[in-house]
C-alpha positions, 0 to 999 in steps of 0.5 A, spaced: 305 532 901 306 539 902 304 542 908 299 547 909 301 553 913 297 552 919 299 545 919 307 547 919 305 552 924 302 547 929 308 543 928 313 548 929 309 550 935 309 542 938 317 542 936 318 548 941 314 545 946 318 538 946 325 542 946 326 542 954 331 548 953 326 553 951 320 556 954 315 555 948 310 560 951 314 566 950 315 565 943 310 566 937 310 563 931 307 565 924 307 561 918 306 564 911 308 560 904 312 556 908 316 561 911 316 561 919 317 567 923 319 567 930 318 573 935 318 574 942 323 575 948 327 569 951 332 570 957 338 567 954 342 567 947 343 559 948 335 559 948 334 563 942 339 558 938 336 552 940 329 555 938 332 556 931 335 550 931 328 546 933 324 550 928 329 548 922 328 540 924 321 541 922 320 538 915 317 543 910 320 550 913 322 553 907 325 559 910 326 562 917 325 570 920 328 571 927 324 577 930 326 574 937 330 578 942 335 576 948 332 580 954 337 579 960 335 579 967 337 577 974 343 573 974 344 573 967 345 580 966 353 581 967 358 586 965 362 586 958 368 585 962 365 579 966 363 576 960 370 577 956 374 574 962 369 568 962 370 567 955 377 567 955 377 562 960 373 557 957 377 558 950 383 556 954 380 550 956 377 548 949 382 542 947 380 543 940 383 550 939 391 552 939 393 557 944 391 564 943 388 562 936 381 566 937 381 573 940 374 576 943 371 583 943 364 584 948 360 590 947 353 590 950 353 582 951 355 581 944 361 577 943 365 577 936 370 572 935 376 573 931 383 569 929 385 564 925 384 556 925 386 550 921 379 547 921 372 549 921 370 544 927 375 548 931 371 555 929 365 551 931 368 549 938 369 556 939 362 559 938 359 553 942 363 554 947 361 561 948 353 561 946 352 558 952 355 563 957 351 567 962 350 574 960 351 573 952 346 576 947 349 574 941 355 571 937 359 573 931 363 568 928 369 572 924 374 566 925 378 565 918 381 558 916 388 557 914 389 555 907 392 548 906 390 545 899 389 546 892 381 547 889 381 541 884 383 537 890 377 540 895 372 539 890 373 532 889 373 531 896 366 534 897 363 531 891 366 524 894 363 525 901 357 527 899 356 521 895 358 517 901 353 521 906 347 523 902 340 521 904 337 522 897 340 523 890 347 527 891 347 529 884 342 534 886 347 538 889 353 541 885 359 543 888 364 549 885 370 552 888 374 558 886 380 558 890 378 556 897 371 558 896 366 553 896 359 555 892 353 549 893 347 549 888 341 545 887 336 542 890 335 539 897 329 536 901 330 538 908 334 542 913 338 536 915 340 535 908 342 542 907 346 542 913 349 535 911 351 539 905 354 545 908 358 540 913 361 536 908 363 542 905 366 545 911 369 539 913 374 538 907 381 541 909 383 548 906 375 551 905 375 558 907 368 560 905 362 556 903 356 559 900 350 555 900 345 557 894 341 551 895 334 551 894 329 547 899 325 542 894 319 538 898 
């Protein structure tokens, strides 16, 4: 059953209140035609990220608009040099990453990551390591993935994995491959199913880009 905007707003507010890492009182929620807008000020980028993820867990959310900003205060307000040094140390201690594979740039608390790795999980490990550092106001992931296999193999691997993991009919999702770029089209029934499709595509060796053109169907 399709939720009304009022019910969806109540569900999102309840999910934000349930998430212990979020100060839900500082976040405003508006809903129109299933599109949720989050507004307000949060103290860390990690809290902003957690609020986005919590909202996406709620069934019925068609799209998400972010109007929150990170307002660093007190000990969270660090210099770019401090953030860069800490980020570099953290990445060196991340076992998933080859040495010096990822480069760091920091400007006004916003961290940009560049470099090249072999797997999507390595790229995710880098952004996850930086996301929760004190003083970070945002993270841009510009890390690329090395090519390993041919396009036909990538396509067949993704389709097989989707069939194994699908929560509903995997035939609703189509996979096309051009070079090492994957495009997903078709219908998904929840944010979790969309994440599953994306993660399946990214988890296939040789994929360098995933374009998600799926639409939400309730």
